[in-house]
C-alpha positions as CSV (number, residue, x, y, z in Angstrom):
1,M,10.5,-10.8,19.5
2,G,8.7,-9.6,22.6
3,K,8.3,-6.0,23.5
4,E,9.9,-6.1,27.0
5,P,13.4,-7.2,25.9
6,R,13.4,-4.8,23.0
7,A,12.2,-1.9,25.2
8,E,14.9,-2.7,27.8
9,A,17.6,-2.9,25.1
10,T,16.7,0.4,23.4
11,A,16.2,2.2,26.7
12,A,19.6,1.0,27.9
13,A,21.2,2.0,24.6
14,A,19.6,5.5,24.7
15,T,20.8,6.3,28.2
16,R,24.4,4.9,27.9
17,A,27.3,7.4,27.8
18,A,27.5,8.9,24.4
19,P,30.1,10.7,22.4
20,A,30.1,14.5,22.8
21,W,28.8,15.0,19.3
22,G,25.8,12.8,20.1
23,R,24.5,14.7,23.1
24,G,26.3,18.0,23.7
25,L,25.5,19.4,20.2
26,D,21.9,18.9,19.3
27,P,21.0,19.7,15.7
28,A,17.3,19.9,16.7
29,A,18.3,23.0,18.8
30,G,20.0,24.6,15.8
31,R,23.6,24.0,17.0
32,G,26.5,22.4,15.2
33,A,26.9,18.7,15.3
34,S,30.3,17.9,13.9
35,G,33.7,17.7,15.4
36,G,33.1,19.2,18.8
37,D,32.7,18.1,22.4
38,A,30.2,19.2,25.0
39,S,32.3,22.4,25.7
40,G,32.4,23.3,22.0
41,Q,36.1,22.4,21.7
42,E,37.3,20.7,18.5
43,V,38.1,17.0,18.9
44,P,40.4,15.9,16.1
45,A,39.5,12.6,14.4
46,R,41.1,10.6,11.7
47,P,39.1,10.3,8.4
48,G,36.8,7.3,8.6
49,E,37.7,6.4,12.2
50,G,35.1,4.1,13.7
51,W,33.0,3.8,10.5
52,L,34.3,0.7,8.7
53,E,33.0,-1.8,11.2
54,R,29.6,-0.2,11.3
55,L,29.3,-0.3,7.5
56,Q,30.8,-3.8,6.9
57,A,27.4,-5.4,6.6
58,L,25.6,-3.1,4.2
59,A,21.8,-3.6,4.2
60,T,19.7,-4.4,1.2
61,P,19.1,-1.3,-0.8
62,L,15.8,0.4,-0.4
63,A,13.3,-0.3,-3.2
64,L,10.9,2.6,-3.0
65,P,7.9,2.7,-5.3
66,T,8.9,4.8,-8.3
67,D,7.5,6.3,-11.5
68,A,10.5,5.6,-13.7
69,A,8.4,4.3,-16.6
70,A,6.2,7.4,-16.5
71,N,9.0,9.9,-16.3
72,G,11.5,8.3,-18.7
73,E,15.2,8.8,-18.6
74,S,14.9,12.3,-20.1
75,A,13.4,13.8,-16.9
76,S,15.9,15.8,-14.9
77,G,16.1,17.9,-11.8
78,V,14.5,17.4,-8.4
79,A,10.8,17.2,-7.4
80,V,10.4,18.9,-4.1
81,A,7.3,18.8,-1.8
82,E,7.4,21.0,1.3
83,L,6.0,19.9,4.7
84,E,5.5,21.5,8.1
85,L,5.0,20.4,11.6
86,A,3.2,22.9,13.8
87,A,4.8,24.2,17.0
88,G,2.2,22.4,19.1
89,E,3.1,19.1,17.5
90,V,6.8,19.7,18.0
91,D,6.2,20.6,21.7
92,A,4.3,17.4,22.1
93,A,7.2,15.5,20.6
94,M,9.7,17.2,23.0
95,A,7.4,16.4,25.9
96,L,7.9,12.7,25.1
97,A,11.5,12.9,24.1
98,E,13.1,15.0,26.9
99,P,12.2,12.8,29.9
100,R,13.8,9.9,28.0
101,G,17.0,11.8,27.2
102,E,16.1,12.0,23.5
103,R,16.3,14.8,21.0
104,L,13.8,16.0,18.5
105,A,16.0,14.8,15.7
106,A,15.6,11.2,16.9
107,W,11.8,11.4,16.6
108,L,12.0,13.0,13.2
109,L,14.4,10.4,12.0
110,A,12.3,7.7,13.5
111,A,9.2,8.9,11.6
112,W,11.2,9.0,8.4
113,A,12.6,5.5,9.0
114,V,9.2,4.1,9.6
115,L,7.8,5.8,6.5
116,L,10.6,4.3,4.4
117,F,10.0,0.9,6.0
118,R,6.3,1.1,5.3
119,Y,7.0,1.9,1.6
120,N,9.8,-0.6,1.2
121,G,9.1,-3.5,3.6
122,G,12.8,-4.0,4.2
123,E,13.7,-4.1,7.9
124,V,17.4,-3.2,7.7
125,F,18.7,-0.3,5.7
126,F,20.9,2.8,5.9
127,V,19.9,6.5,6.0
128,G,22.6,9.1,5.3
129,C,22.4,11.8,7.9
130,R,24.0,15.2,7.6
131,W,23.8,18.2,10.0
132,E,23.8,21.8,8.9
133,T,27.4,22.4,10.0
134,D,28.8,19.4,8.1
135,P,31.0,20.2,5.0
136,D,29.5,19.4,1.6
137,G,29.9,15.7,0.8
138,V,30.2,14.5,4.3
139,W,27.7,12.0,5.7
140,R,27.0,10.0,8.8
141,P,25.2,6.8,7.7
142,V,22.7,5.6,10.3
143,R,21.7,1.9,10.3
144,V,18.0,1.4,10.7
145,Q,16.7,-1.9,11.9
146,L,13.0,-2.2,12.8
147,D,9.9,-4.3,12.3
148,G,6.2,-3.4,12.2
149,A,5.6,-4.7,15.7
150,M,7.9,-2.0,17.2
151,T,6.1,1.0,18.7
152,G,6.9,4.6,17.7
153,A,8.6,5.2,21.1
154,E,10.8,2.1,20.6
155,V,11.9,3.3,17.1
156,A,12.7,6.7,18.5
157,A,14.8,5.2,21.3
158,A,16.6,3.1,18.8
159,M,17.3,6.1,16.6
160,E,18.6,8.1,19.6
161,A,20.9,5.3,20.6
162,E,22.2,5.1,17.0
163,L,22.8,8.8,16.7
164,A,24.5,8.9,20.1
165,S,26.9,6.2,19.1
166,L,28.0,7.6,15.7
167,P,31.7,8.4,15.3
168,Q,32.6,12.1,15.6
169,A,33.9,12.7,12.1
170,G,31.7,12.1,9.1
171,I,32.8,10.4,5.9
172,T,32.4,10.9,2.2
173,V,30.7,8.7,-0.3
174,E,34.0,8.2,-2.1
175,W,35.6,7.0,1.1
176,M,32.7,4.5,1.7
177,C,32.9,3.1,-1.9
178,R,36.7,2.8,-1.7
179,E,36.9,1.2,1.8
180,L,33.9,-1.1,1.2
181,G,34.8,-2.1,-2.4
182,I,31.5,-0.8,-3.8
183,G,31.5,-0.1,-7.5
184,E,30.1,3.0,-9.0
185,T,26.5,3.0,-10.4
186,E,24.7,5.2,-12.8
187,E,21.2,4.3,-11.4
188,R,21.3,4.4,-7.6
189,H,23.2,6.0,-4.8
190,P,25.9,3.3,-4.0
191,V,25.5,3.4,-0.2
192,F,22.1,4.8,0.9
193,Q,19.0,5.5,-1.0
194,A,17.5,8.0,1.6
195,T,18.9,10.9,3.6
196,F,18.0,12.9,6.7
197,E,19.4,16.4,6.4
198,S,19.3,19.4,8.8
199,I,19.4,22.6,6.8
200,A,20.8,25.9,8.0
201,P,18.6,29.1,7.6
202,E,21.2,30.6,5.3
203,A,20.9,27.7,2.9
204,G,17.9,29.3,1.4
205,D,14.6,27.7,0.5
206,F,14.3,23.9,0.3
207,E,14.1,24.0,-3.5
208,A,17.5,25.6,-3.7
209,A,19.0,23.3,-1.0
210,A,17.6,20.2,-2.8
211,N,19.0,21.2,-6.1
212,A,22.4,22.0,-4.6
213,G,22.6,18.4,-3.4
214,E,21.2,16.8,-6.5
215,G,24.2,14.6,-7.1
216,S,26.9,14.5,-9.6
217,E,27.9,12.5,-12.7
218,D,29.8,10.1,-10.5
219,V,27.4,9.8,-7.6
220,P,23.6,9.9,-8.3
221,A,21.4,11.6,-5.7
222,P,19.6,9.4,-3.2
223,D,16.1,8.4,-4.1
224,A,14.4,10.2,-1.2
225,R,15.9,13.1,0.8
226,L,14.2,14.6,3.9
227,L,15.4,18.2,4.5
228,W,14.3,20.0,7.7
229,R,15.0,23.0,10.0
230,R,13.5,24.5,13.1
231,R,11.3,27.5,12.6
232,D,11.4,30.6,14.8
233,D,8.0,29.8,16.2
234,G,9.2,26.4,17.4
235,G,7.7,24.3,14.6
236,V,9.6,22.4,11.9
237,A,9.7,23.2,8.2
238,G,10.9,20.6,5.8
239,A,10.7,19.1,2.4
240,I,11.0,15.8,0.6
241,A,13.1,15.8,-2.5
242,C,13.4,13.0,-5.1
243,P,14.9,12.9,-8.6
244,R,12.3,13.5,-11.3
245,R,13.7,10.8,-13.5
246,R,12.4,8.3,-10.9
247,F,9.5,10.1,-9.1
248,L,6.6,12.2,-10.3
249,P,5.9,15.3,-8.3
250,S,2.5,14.0,-7.3
251,R,4.2,11.0,-5.6
252,V,6.6,13.2,-3.8
253,G,3.7,15.3,-2.6
254,R,2.0,12.3,-1.2
255,M,5.2,11.3,0.6
256,A,5.4,14.7,2.3
257,R,1.8,14.3,3.5
258,H,2.4,10.8,4.7
259,F,5.4,11.9,6.7
260,E,3.4,14.7,8.4
261,R,0.6,12.2,9.3
262,L,3.0,9.6,10.5
263,F,5.0,11.9,12.7
264,C,1.8,13.2,14.4
265,A,0.4,9.7,14.8
266,M,3.6,8.5,16.5
267,I,3.3,11.5,18.9
268,R,-0.4,10.8,19.6
269,E,0.1,7.1,20.0
270,P,3.7,6.4,20.9
271,D,2.9,2.9,22.2
272,E,1.1,1.8,19.0
273,A,2.8,-0.6,16.6
274,V,4.2,1.4,13.7
275,A,2.7,-0.9,11.1
276,R,-0.8,0.0,12.4
277,L,-0.4,3.8,12.2
278,D,-2.5,5.4,9.4
279,L,-0.6,7.2,6.6
280,L,-3.5,8.0,4.4
281,G,-5.6,11.2,4.2
282,P,-9.3,11.4,3.6
283,E,-8.9,11.6,-0.2
284,E,-6.7,8.5,-0.3
285,H,-9.1,6.6,1.9
286,A,-11.9,7.6,-0.5
287,R,-9.9,6.5,-3.5
288,L,-9.3,3.1,-1.9
289,R,-12.9,2.7,-1.2
290,E,-13.7,3.7,-4.8
291,W,-11.1,1.2,-6.2
292,N,-12.5,-1.5,-4.0
293,A,-16.1,-0.8,-4.9
294,T,-16.2,-3.9,-7.0
295,A,-19.7,-5.0,-6.2
296,A,-21.6,-6.1,-9.3
297,P,-25.2,-7.1,-9.9
298,H,-25.6,-10.8,-8.9
299,D,-28.7,-13.0,-8.5
300,E,-28.0,-14.6,-5.1
301,T,-31.1,-16.7,-5.4
302,A,-30.0,-18.6,-8.5
303,P,-28.7,-22.2,-8.0
304,V,-25.4,-23.4,-9.4
305,A,-27.1,-25.7,-11.9
306,A,-28.6,-22.7,-13.7
307,L,-25.1,-21.8,-14.9
308,F,-25.0,-25.0,-17.0
309,V,-28.7,-25.0,-18.0
310,R,-28.5,-21.5,-19.4
311,Q,-25.6,-22.4,-21.6
312,A,-27.2,-25.7,-22.7
313,R,-30.1,-23.8,-24.0
314,E,-27.9,-21.4,-26.0
315,T,-25.4,-24.0,-27.5
316,P,-27.0,-27.4,-27.2
317,E,-24.8,-28.8,-30.0
318,A,-21.5,-27.6,-28.6
319,V,-19.3,-30.2,-26.9
320,A,-19.5,-30.0,-23.1
321,V,-17.2,-32.8,-22.1
322,E,-14.6,-35.1,-23.8
323,W,-13.2,-38.4,-22.5
324,Q,-11.4,-41.3,-24.2
325,G,-12.7,-40.4,-27.7
326,R,-16.2,-39.8,-26.6
327,A,-17.7,-36.3,-26.9
328,V,-21.0,-35.3,-25.1
329,G,-22.8,-32.1,-26.2
330,Y,-24.5,-29.6,-23.9
331,G,-27.9,-30.7,-24.9
332,E,-27.2,-34.4,-24.4
333,L,-25.5,-33.8,-21.1
334,D,-28.5,-31.7,-20.0
335,R,-31.0,-34.4,-20.8
336,R,-28.9,-37.2,-19.2
337,T,-28.5,-35.2,-15.9
338,N,-32.2,-34.3,-15.9
339,R,-33.1,-37.9,-15.7
340,L,-30.4,-38.7,-13.1
341,A,-31.5,-35.7,-11.0
342,R,-35.1,-36.9,-11.0
343,A,-34.0,-40.4,-9.9
344,L,-32.0,-38.8,-7.1
345,Q,-35.0,-36.7,-6.0
346,A,-37.0,-39.9,-5.8
347,R,-34.4,-41.2,-3.3
348,G,-34.8,-38.2,-1.1
349,V,-32.2,-35.8,-2.5
350,A,-33.3,-32.2,-1.8
351,P,-32.0,-28.9,-0.7
352,G,-29.8,-29.3,2.4
353,K,-29.2,-33.0,1.7
354,V,-25.6,-34.2,1.0
355,V,-24.7,-36.8,-1.6
356,A,-21.3,-38.4,-1.5
357,I,-19.5,-39.0,-4.9
358,A,-16.7,-41.6,-4.9
359,M,-15.9,-42.2,-8.5
360,E,-13.0,-42.4,-10.8
361,R,-12.5,-39.6,-13.3
362,S,-15.1,-40.2,-16.1
363,I,-18.1,-38.6,-17.8
364,E,-20.3,-40.4,-15.2
365,M,-18.4,-38.5,-12.5
366,V,-19.1,-35.0,-13.8
367,E,-22.7,-36.1,-14.6
368,A,-23.1,-37.1,-11.0
369,V,-21.9,-33.7,-9.8
370,L,-24.3,-31.8,-12.1
371,A,-27.2,-34.2,-11.3
372,V,-26.9,-33.8,-7.6
373,L,-27.0,-30.0,-8.0
374,K,-29.9,-30.1,-10.3
375,A,-31.7,-32.3,-7.7
376,G,-31.2,-29.5,-5.2
377,G,-28.6,-31.3,-3.1
378,A,-25.0,-30.7,-2.2
379,Y,-22.2,-33.0,-3.2
380,V,-19.2,-34.2,-1.1
381,P,-16.4,-35.6,-3.1
382,I,-14.7,-38.7,-1.7
383,D,-11.5,-39.6,-3.4
384,P,-11.3,-43.4,-3.9
385,A,-7.5,-43.2,-3.3
386,Y,-7.9,-41.9,0.2
387,P,-7.3,-44.4,3.1
388,E,-10.4,-46.3,4.2
389,A,-10.5,-44.6,7.6
390,R,-10.5,-41.2,6.1
391,R,-13.3,-42.1,3.6
392,R,-15.4,-43.6,6.3
393,F,-14.9,-40.4,8.5
394,M,-15.9,-38.1,5.6
395,L,-19.0,-40.1,4.8
396,E,-20.2,-40.2,8.4
397,D,-19.2,-36.6,9.3
398,S,-20.8,-35.1,6.2
399,G,-24.2,-36.6,7.0
400,A,-24.5,-37.9,3.5
401,V,-27.8,-39.5,2.6
402,L,-26.5,-41.4,-0.3
403,L,-23.2,-42.6,-1.8
404,L,-22.8,-42.6,-5.6
405,T,-20.1,-44.8,-6.8
406,Q,-19.1,-47.2,-9.6
407,R,-19.2,-51.0,-9.8
408,S,-15.5,-51.2,-10.1
409,L,-15.2,-49.4,-6.7
410,A,-18.3,-50.7,-4.9
411,S,-17.4,-54.4,-5.3
412,G,-14.3,-54.1,-3.1
413,T,-14.1,-50.7,-1.4
414,E,-16.9,-48.2,-1.0
415,A,-19.6,-50.6,-0.1
416,N,-17.5,-51.8,2.8
417,V,-16.6,-48.5,4.4
418,W,-20.1,-47.2,5.1
419,D,-23.4,-48.6,6.3
420,G,-25.5,-46.0,4.5
421,A,-27.2,-46.2,1.1
422,C,-24.8,-46.9,-1.7
423,L,-25.7,-46.7,-5.3
424,C,-23.7,-47.6,-8.4
425,V,-24.5,-45.1,-11.3
426,E,-24.5,-48.1,-13.7
427,D,-27.4,-49.6,-11.8
428,L,-29.5,-46.5,-11.6
429,E,-32.5,-47.0,-13.8
430,T,-33.3,-43.8,-15.7
431,S,-34.7,-45.2,-19.0
432,G,-38.3,-44.4,-18.1
433,V,-37.5,-41.1,-16.4
434,S,-38.3,-37.8,-18.1
435,D,-35.5,-35.8,-19.5
436,A,-37.4,-32.5,-19.5
437,P,-35.9,-29.6,-17.6
438,V,-35.8,-30.1,-13.8
439,D,-37.3,-27.5,-11.5
440,T,-34.3,-27.3,-9.3
441,P,-35.6,-26.5,-5.8
442,A,-32.4,-25.2,-4.4
443,S,-31.6,-21.5,-3.9
444,G,-28.4,-19.5,-3.5
445,R,-28.6,-19.9,0.3
446,D,-28.5,-23.7,0.1
447,P,-25.2,-25.6,0.2
448,G,-23.5,-26.5,-3.1
449,Y,-20.7,-28.7,-1.9
450,V,-18.9,-29.9,1.2
451,I,-15.2,-30.3,0.7
452,Y,-12.8,-31.5,3.4
453,T,-9.5,-30.0,4.3
454,S,-6.4,-32.0,4.1
455,G,-6.3,-32.9,7.8
456,S,-2.5,-32.1,7.9
457,T,-3.0,-30.3,11.3
458,G,-5.5,-32.8,12.7
459,Q,-8.9,-34.2,11.8
460,P,-10.1,-33.1,8.3
461,K,-12.8,-30.4,8.5
462,G,-15.7,-30.2,6.1
463,V,-16.2,-26.7,4.5
464,V,-19.8,-26.1,3.4
465,M,-20.0,-23.6,0.5
466,P,-23.3,-21.9,-0.2
467,Q,-24.4,-21.9,-3.9
468,R,-24.6,-18.0,-4.1
469,A,-20.9,-17.8,-3.3
470,L,-20.1,-20.3,-6.0
471,T,-22.3,-18.6,-8.7
472,N,-20.7,-15.3,-7.7
473,L,-17.2,-16.8,-8.1
474,I,-18.0,-18.1,-11.6
475,A,-19.7,-14.9,-12.7
476,W,-16.5,-13.0,-11.6
477,Q,-14.2,-15.4,-13.4
478,V,-16.0,-15.5,-16.8
479,A,-16.3,-11.7,-16.7
480,R,-12.5,-11.2,-16.5
481,P,-11.1,-9.4,-19.5
482,D,-8.5,-12.2,-19.9
483,F,-11.0,-15.0,-19.8
484,A,-11.5,-16.6,-23.2
485,R,-15.0,-18.0,-23.6
486,G,-15.6,-21.3,-25.3
487,G,-12.1,-22.6,-24.6
488,R,-10.9,-26.2,-24.1
489,V,-10.2,-26.7,-20.4
490,L,-8.3,-29.6,-18.8
491,Q,-10.1,-31.2,-15.9
492,F,-6.9,-31.7,-14.0
493,S,-7.7,-31.5,-10.3
494,S,-9.1,-34.1,-8.1
495,L,-12.8,-33.6,-7.4
496,S,-11.8,-33.4,-3.7
497,F,-9.9,-30.2,-4.5
498,D,-12.1,-27.1,-4.6
499,V,-10.6,-25.7,-7.8
500,S,-12.3,-28.6,-9.6
501,F,-15.5,-26.8,-9.2
502,Q,-14.0,-23.9,-11.2
503,E,-12.8,-26.2,-13.8
504,L,-16.2,-27.6,-14.4
505,F,-18.5,-24.6,-14.1
506,S,-16.3,-21.8,-15.5
507,T,-16.1,-24.0,-18.6
508,W,-19.8,-24.8,-18.8
509,A,-20.9,-21.3,-17.9
510,S,-18.9,-20.0,-20.9
511,G,-19.7,-22.6,-23.5
512,G,-16.3,-24.4,-23.3
513,T,-15.3,-28.0,-23.5
514,L,-14.2,-29.9,-20.4
515,V,-11.4,-32.4,-21.4
516,L,-10.9,-35.2,-18.8
517,I,-7.6,-36.9,-18.2
518,D,-6.6,-40.3,-16.7
519,E,-4.7,-40.4,-13.4
520,A,-1.6,-42.1,-14.9
521,T,-1.1,-39.4,-17.6
522,R,-1.7,-36.4,-15.2
523,R,1.1,-37.6,-12.9
524,V,3.9,-37.8,-15.5
525,A,5.1,-34.4,-16.7
526,G,6.1,-35.6,-20.2
527,A,2.9,-37.5,-20.8
528,L,0.9,-34.5,-19.5
529,F,2.6,-32.1,-21.9
530,E,1.8,-34.4,-24.8
531,Y,-1.8,-34.8,-23.7
532,I,-2.2,-31.0,-23.5
533,R,-0.6,-30.5,-26.9
534,D,-2.5,-33.3,-28.7
535,R,-5.9,-32.3,-27.3
536,R,-5.3,-28.5,-27.9
537,I,-5.9,-27.6,-24.3
538,E,-6.3,-23.8,-23.8
539,R,-6.7,-23.4,-20.1
540,I,-5.4,-25.3,-17.1
541,F,-5.8,-24.7,-13.4
542,L,-2.5,-25.6,-11.7
543,P,-1.0,-24.7,-8.4
544,F,2.2,-22.6,-8.4
545,V,5.1,-24.7,-7.2
């Protein structure tokens, strides 16, 4: 929704003719606001007149962050945190409001509504309003509808229009429940979870006023109440009150500080989107920086292959990969890929060079990935199931210097889609090649893989991932408290999907066993379940669907 239509609509609503209660009696000026016209004469109104239609479509209840688990059901009473707005801040608000035909109450309500929106995320909800001259138990529910793109001035104009259009006589919660068919609840206020209440000076301090309106056995108190009054010096004194059984006093205190900052921010920047206004104080910003200080020591020079090599030295006899009854240990896989890496280096594979891998799921496929990385190169997976045009594009666009494939594919497919060097792993002669450790020339700055996007929005795009980012990812993953080292991991993903890298190297970096699966089994839910059960799989990387 663009700003212009909304601004025109709210401005028009704010300046239209309003009931006498809405304009003649301004609670922000300390005057009564119920049942009178501009001359102060009583205007009789029938109970509930004009309210039913406004309340027919009740909004989703507010779901404010609470501390119910910390407090427990035994907590009672109200947690109250006082707040204040200096006279200068109120004067600045009035300087914005008066030329627009708005009252201070509209700006205070706007700041409260925005704060509730920021806490809750809901765009439509009700706030129960009450002025100091209203009888006990009488409310005027105000419907709030906003989004984060609205400016503070737009929200204030909308609140002014809503206040101005309210029926003259307020209504009780009992009336609302009866007329709207709302059942009683022991947990939440049945109609609105937040209030906006103007408090008379004779009502005493805010603690007393908050406890006086704590609720009853039949109707629980709202979750968040904003109580306020004008001070003699022109400022505003107020408090936020919340039931202790749901809110810790510390949270209520933060809410009060957030309201003060938000109101002042809306006055300073009335044309700024409310979602962008800062709620937090210096201590909260410092706490966020502390919580997000997650940097950990990490060797950015180490290549990806070192993750496997380190584990192979520690547990050479442990099984690194299983496939169709065949098990290959870490030591054996290390030696086999050392020979293959040297053979690839002899064909020009080096840091910065890309090797395409178009192979069906097999031990040879994962050996090819590891060998390319040991040789210092980067791999680009080419799914043999992709259309020929897509495979050809990826081979050409990636700048691959070599295509590794299998005889079963090369005879009829891969050899025909590319004019570059194509090598079948079965034909690669490594019998006379040393299996001693390879001095991998790559560093963390060199590319580790090139994986292409789906191309659903156009031409597929190759994403080049540096090796330091990949080693950092694996180091983070295996250090997680819930990560079980040495587990049996299903190699479920296509090599062309980036999570396949995590399947391989989070397993190998933690001494686990990579268990391969054929395409037919992985596509049938029942067969997949049996495969997982029979092979005692402990970890699977799957998308949430």
